[in-house]
Every structure is written in structure tokens, then in C-alpha cells.
N, C-alpha and C positions, 0 to 999 in steps of 0.2 A: 719216631721219637726226632728230635732237633739234634742235628749232630754238635751242634755248638754248646750242648748243654750235657752231652753224654760223657760220664765219668768212667771210663772202663779201661782194660788192657793195664799199663803200668802206671796210670793216673792215680788211682787210689793210694798206693804205696808213697809215691812222691809228694801227693798232696798232704798225706799224714805225718810225714817225715820232715818237710821243709816248710810248709805253710802252716800246718796247725799250731805248733808253737809260736810262731812269728805273728799269725793273724788272728787265731780264733780262740785260743787257749785263753787269753786275758777276758774276752768277752763270755766265754763259756763259764767261768768262774763266777762272774759277776751275776750272769742268769741264773746259775743254780743257787746263789745266795738269795735271789730275789724269791724264787721258788720255794726253798726250804722254810722260810717265813710264813708261807701258805699252809704248810702241812698238808698237801694233797694226799689221797690214798691210792686214786688210780690216774695216772699221769699218761698221755699220748705225747710222744715226741715226732715231730713231723721233720721231713728233710734233713735226717741225722747224720749223713754224710759217713765219715769214718769213726764216729762215735765218741768225738771231744766232748760234748754236751752229756751224752749218755754217761761218761766216767766220771764226769762231775756230779750228775744227778745222784749217781749210785754213793757218792761219798756223803750225800746230805740226807738223803731220802731214807726215812725208818724201814725197818726190816719187813713190815708189814705192808708197805707199799708196793705197787704194782706199775711197773713201766712198760709200755708198749713202745716199740723203736721201729720206725718207717724210714723208708727214702724209695725215691723213684728208681735210683740205679742201683740194682741188685749186687754188681761188683763192691760198692761202696759199703752195703751192709755186710757182706761176707768179710771184708776186711776187718769192719767193726767187730765183728761177733768173734773173731779170731783173736783179735787183740783182747777184748774185753773176757774174754770165756766164759764159762757157763756160771749164771746167777740166775737163782729161782726166781727172782723179782722180775726178771725180763723175759720179754716176748718179742720176737723179731719178726716183721714182717714188711714185703715189698708191697710198696702201695703209691698210688697217685692222689695227691694232695687233692685234687679236684673232685676225686670220687673216692673219698676215704671209705674203706671196706669195714665199717664199724656202725653199731646202733647208735639212735638218738639218743643223746644223754648218757652215754657210756661212760665218760670220763670227766674228773673234776678239775683236770688242768691240762691245757695243751702248751706246748713248748715248741717253738720254731726258730731257730737260730740262722740267720742269713738264707734262708729258703725263699720267701715270699718273692723276691726279684725274679726269681727263674720261673715263676707261675705264668703260663700265658694268660690265665685270667685270673687276675689277683681277687676280683670281689667275688667270685665264685670261691675261691680258695678259703676267704675269711668267712663266707657263709657257711662252708663244711665245717671249719673250726667251731663256730657256733653250733651247728646243728649236733655234734658229738660232745659237747659240753652239757653237764646237767646243770640246771638252774642253780645259779650261784656260784659257778665254775668261773675258773681264771684262765684267761689268755696271756701268755708272755712270749714274745718274739721280737727280733731284732731285724735291722736292715742297714745296710751301708749308707752312710752318707754321701754326697757327690763325690765325683772323681777330682773336684777342686779341693776337696777337703782330705782326699786320700790320694795324693799325686804318687806314690809308689805305684800304682797301677797304670799311671800315664808313662812313666818311666818304662815301663815292661812293654806296653803297648809300642811305643815310640821306637824301642829297640826292634822289635819284629818288623814295624813297617819299613826301617831302613833297609831290611835285606828283603823284604817281601812287599815293594809299593804296590803293587797291582792286585786289588781285591785280598788285602790282608785278612787274617780272622778276626771277627770281631767279639771275641768273647767278652773283652773288658768292658764292653759298652752294657752289659748285662748288670753284673752284680751291683753297680753303681747307678742303676737307673732309676730306683725308686725310693727317692728320698725326700720327697715334698711332703712335711709333715702336714700341712693342711689337707691333702688329698688323701694321706693315709688315714688321718682321723675321719674324714669322710666316708671312707670305704668301711672302715671298722664300725662305725656307728650305722651306716646304713644295712649292715649285716644283721643289727638288732644288739650289738654290745652298750653297755653303758660303763661310766665311771673311766672313760678311754684316757689315759696319760701317756704322754710321749715325752720321754727325756733323752737329750742328747748327751751322750757321754764320750768323753776324750781318753783313750788308754794308751799305752806304748807298749809295741811289739820289738822282741830282739832276737837276732839271729846270731850266731857264732862268727858269720862272714857274709859279707855281699856275695860271695859266690854261691853259697849255699841258699841265700835268700832268692838270688837269680834263677838257680836251677829249680827252686818251687814255682816262681813265677812263670816259668817256661814250660816245665814239666809236670806241674802238679795240675793242671786244668787241660780243657778240650783244646786248646790252642795247638798243643804240642801234635796232636793227631792231624792238624791240617798242615803243620811244617813237615811232618815226615812224608806225608802225601805228596807235596808239592815242592819242597825245598829242603830234602833230608840233609844235603851238604851244609846248609846254612844253619843248623840246630846249635852246634855248639858257639858258631860265631854269635849268633843272637844272645845265646846265654852270656857269653864273655862282655858284649857291649853293654847288657843289662846290668851286670854287676859294676861294670867300671862307671855307669851313671848312678847307681844305688850309692857308690862311694863317693862319688864327686857331690852328690845330695846331703847325704846323710853321714858322711866322716868314716875315719878308719873304723877296723873290725875291733871287737863286735858293733853290728850297726843296731841302733835304736831309732826304731820309725814310728812317729805319731799315727795313730789311729783314731778315727771318728765315726760313730754309729748312732742310730735312734734305738732306744728301747721302748716298745709298746707295751703296755699293759691294759687289759679291759677284763669286764666282768659280764658273763651271760645274766640278766636279770631274774631274779625268783619269779 
């Protein structure tokens, strides 16, 4: 597995504590509202991370619904399960999105928030979504818009580069790499989906402080592993510089960060 996308060790806790409220919760609530309108009975969530969409879905799905929650990184699922607790509607499963361990047509909705960008073969991932959906089933997924549209990531990356100028970790190139809506529409359509709609939405994330946001950006994803391996004495300095630049960009605490992403919806034809 590529170490650039491995969320293990202390990462799940930092991710969930600092990044989920700032970056992911606003979009999770939006995605859950969209899914609730479809009233699905059997839902598959792919790339669930620490379970922010899972929590939102459990608030809107009927008691008779069933939710299967998957992620490639087992430590993220462990964290999600511990935080959510037991719920008879939920099944947990470590799974590779490119080889989903489910039968054809098993679900009537597939949800994936900010996961597709990490797939090494995005077309194959979309084909798998199509395969496990029943005819008439719905796909709902989101991807980040570009780095230019989400400059907070560039702030974090440049702070790292200042202290690690030679071969710095490149994690931030991944989440914001798959934003071309024409390409996304092409791949989703080629997989067999119809009624493909892509909506660009702008939301705002908030953190109590730039320091906490910076902690999430530096410690809540795989860049922290590279820093600890190659420049452990620079970790706190990188975090402080990122906090300083976040304050310069977004103002005094609490900071509010504009966020932009694409939400994709599609249907498997009957």
C-alpha cells in the first residue's frame, strides 16, 4: 500500500478531532440530506474514514435501512466504530474500493465522500460502484475542487516545504487532484451510469483556532509519518508556521475557511 495514503497510528484520532469538524462535517451533512430524499433501504458507504458521513447517515436513514461501511484503512474503521458504537443498522467491512467484496446489485445506494481522489484506478472504482448497485440504484459522491479553490491546503504544503525543501511529502497533491468535472462526467458515464449531475458547492469550515487547524493539517494525514521519519525535530515548527499563515490568510480566531467541492449524483439504469 502506498504510504502516502496510509492513515494509521495517531492519524485517525488527529484527523477526526481537528479536520473532520473543519473540512468534512459541512459536506457530510449535505450528502446525508441528499441521500435521505432517496429513501434507500440498503446503502454502501465507501472510503468512510473515521465515520463522519456514517454518523450523519444514521441520523437520517429509517430504522429499517441497512448501512454497510467500508474503508481501505482498518485503523480508520476501528476509530469510527468505537466512536459510533453499536447500531443494528450498521455492518463494518475493511475493503478495497477497486475490488468490492459484494455481490452484483446488492445495494440501492452507494455513497463516497472525498474518497475517489485516492483510488489508483478511478474508472475501475466507478465501475465497481455501478456493479454493486441494483438497477435504479443511486450513486452519490463528492470530490474536492482544485488547490486554487481550496488554498488552505497550499498553506499547509508550503509550510512543510519551507522546513523540508528536498523531496517533501506530496500528500496534498492527491486530495485536490481530481476536480475536472468534464473528466469525472466522462468516467461516470462510461461506467454505465445515466442522469449524471455534478454540482459545485461552496461551504465554510470553522476551527476554534488556527493552531488547531494547523495541527490537523500537519498531524491528521500521512504527511506526519514522513516528517517523523525524516525531520522529527521540525514537526512543531512546521505546525507553528502553518498556524501563522492560516491566521494571515483567514484572520483571527476562530478561523473560517471557504471550501469548494463537487457533488456527483448518478443512476444505474433499470
